[in-house]
C-alpha positions in Angstrom: 13.8 10.7 11.8 10.0 11.5 11.9 9.0 15.2 11.6 6.3 17.5 10.4 7.8 20.7 8.8 5.3 23.6 8.9 5.4 27.2 7.9 2.7 29.3 9.6 1.9 33.0 10.2 0.5 34.5 13.3 -2.8 35.8 12.2 -2.7 38.9 14.4 -2.7 42.2 12.7 0.9 43.6 12.3 1.9 46.8 10.6 4.0 45.0 7.9 1.7 42.0 7.6 2.1 38.6 9.3 5.5 37.2 9.9 6.1 33.7 8.6 7.5 31.2 11.1 9.0 27.8 10.4 8.2 25.1 12.9 9.6 21.5 13.0 7.4 19.2 15.0 8.9 15.8 16.0 6.6 12.8 16.2 5.2 11.9 19.6 7.1 8.8 20.7 4.3 7.3 22.7 1.8 7.7 19.8 3.9 6.5 16.9 4.5 2.9 16.1 3.0 0.1 14.1 -0.1 -2.1 14.3 -0.6 -5.6 12.7 -3.8 -7.0 11.2 -3.7 -9.6 14.0 -4.1 -6.9 16.7 -0.6 -6.4 18.0 0.5 -2.8 18.7 4.1 -1.6 19.3 4.9 2.0 20.2 8.5 1.6 21.4 11.4 -0.5 20.2 11.4 -3.2 17.6 11.7 -2.4 13.9 8.6 -0.5 12.8 7.4 -1.6 9.5 4.8 -1.2 6.7 4.1 -4.3 4.6 4.0 -8.0 5.4 5.9 -10.7 7.4 4.8 -13.7 5.4 8.0 -15.6 6.3 6.7 -15.6 9.9 3.0 -16.1 9.3 1.0 -16.1 6.0 -1.1 -13.0 5.8 0.6 -11.1 8.6 0.6 -7.4 7.7 1.6 -4.2 9.4 1.0 -0.4 9.1 2.9 2.4 10.6 1.4 5.4 12.5 2.7 8.9 13.3 1.3 11.6 15.5 2.4 15.3 15.7 1.4 17.7 18.5 0.2 20.9 17.0 0.6 23.0 20.2 3.9 24.4 18.9 2.2 26.3 16.1 1.6 30.1 16.6 -1.7 31.1 18.2 -4.3 31.7 15.5 -1.9 30.4 12.9 -2.5 30.6 9.2 -0.7 27.4 8.0 1.0 28.1 4.7 2.7 24.7 4.2 3.1 21.4 6.0 5.4 18.5 5.0 5.6 15.0 6.4 9.3 14.0 6.5 10.2 10.4 7.3 13.4 8.5 7.0 13.1 5.3 5.0 15.7 3.2 6.9 15.3 -0.4 5.7 13.7 -2.5 3.0 13.1 -6.3 3.4 12.2 -8.4 0.3 10.5 -6.6 -2.6 7.7 -4.6 -1.1 7.5 -2.1 -4.0 7.0 -4.9 -6.5 4.8 -7.2 -4.3 2.7 -4.7 -2.4 3.0 -1.4 -4.3 3.9 2.1 -3.1 3.7 3.4 0.4 0.8 5.7 0.7 -0.5 7.9 3.5 -3.9 8.2 5.1 -5.0 11.2 7.3 -6.4 9.6 10.4 -7.4 10.6 14.0 -6.7 7.7 16.4 -6.5 10.0 19.4 -4.5 9.9 22.6 -3.6 6.2 22.4 -2.5 4.0 19.5 -4.7 0.8 19.6 -5.3 -2.1 17.3 -8.4 -0.4 16.0 -6.2 2.1 14.1 -5.2 -0.6 11.6 -8.6 -0.5 9.8 -10.0 2.7 11.3 -12.0 4.9 8.9 -9.6 7.6 7.7 -10.5 11.3 7.7 -9.1 11.2 4.2 -7.9 8.0 2.5 -4.7 8.2 0.4 -3.6 11.8 0.7 -0.6 11.0 -1.3 2.3 8.7 -2.1 5.2 8.9 0.4 7.6 6.4 -1.4 7.8 4.5 -4.6 11.3 3.0 -4.3 13.5 1.2 -1.8 16.2 4.0 -1.8 17.3 4.6 1.8 16.7 8.3 2.3 14.3 10.9 3.7 10.9 10.8 2.0 8.5 13.7 2.0 4.9 14.4 1.3 2.9 17.6 1.4 0.2 17.4 4.0 -0.9 21.0 4.2 -4.6 20.3 3.7 -4.6 17.6 6.5 -2.8 19.8 9.0 -5.0 22.8 8.2 -8.1 20.7 8.7 -6.8 19.4 12.1 -6.0 22.9 13.2 -9.2 24.5 12.0 -11.5 22.0 13.8 -9.5 22.1 17.0 -7.7 18.8 17.0 -4.5 19.0 19.1 -2.6 16.7 16.8 -2.2 15.6 13.2 -2.0 11.9 12.7 -1.1 9.7 9.7 -1.1 6.0 8.8 1.3 4.5 6.3 0.2 1.5 4.3 1.0 -0.2 1.0 -1.2 0.5 -2.0 -2.0 -3.2 -2.1 -3.5 -3.4 1.3 -3.1 -7.0 2.2 -0.2 -9.3 2.6 0.6 -11.3 -0.6 0.9 -14.7 1.2 3.9 -15.7 -0.9 6.0 -17.0 2.1 8.4 -14.1 1.8 8.5 -11.0 4.0 8.1 -7.7 2.1 8.3 -4.6 4.1 9.7 -1.1 4.5 10.8 0.5 7.8 10.5 4.3 8.4 12.1 5.7 11.5 10.0 6.6 14.5 10.5 9.3 17.1 12.8 7.0 19.2 14.7 5.8 16.1 13.9 2.2 16.8 15.1 1.0 13.4 17.9 3.3 12.5 20.1 4.9 15.1 22.8 7.1 13.6 20.8 8.2 10.6 21.7 11.5 9.0 
């Protein structure tokens, strides 16, 4: 449900040039999840979401987080491409009308997902739009620059934050959110 697809070459000299290698990195279950603007953090179970839960509490908003361990890349890798691939499993209300598109920030929240990650300063804000519609399907975003940056400065993981382009709950009394699958498939067992 949550993966990073990378194509990388071993940078070692080879007679016929470097050999490209495709690598699929699954999100780290203990480091993916969602955080609310009120400070709650959930990394296992529940229905992960991006958007708001105004039907429960006016102004209650959530963002999703994903972490990918880069140790599976070849030593001295030259990263050709990297693509974030997440399964949009559910939509509640009208998030794409009320809160805008789902965009991705390149972040570095480290070895633990905490409530600070919700508003943490991003390495790069809005590296792209992951989804613009409520269609239930896999959504992808090219994240090559972010992964290259993480790898080149010695970070052991690439981490991303999902949020809506309108960053705060709309306080209309109706919940508007979208759920993307996490590593443990909390929201969508049996997806393709």
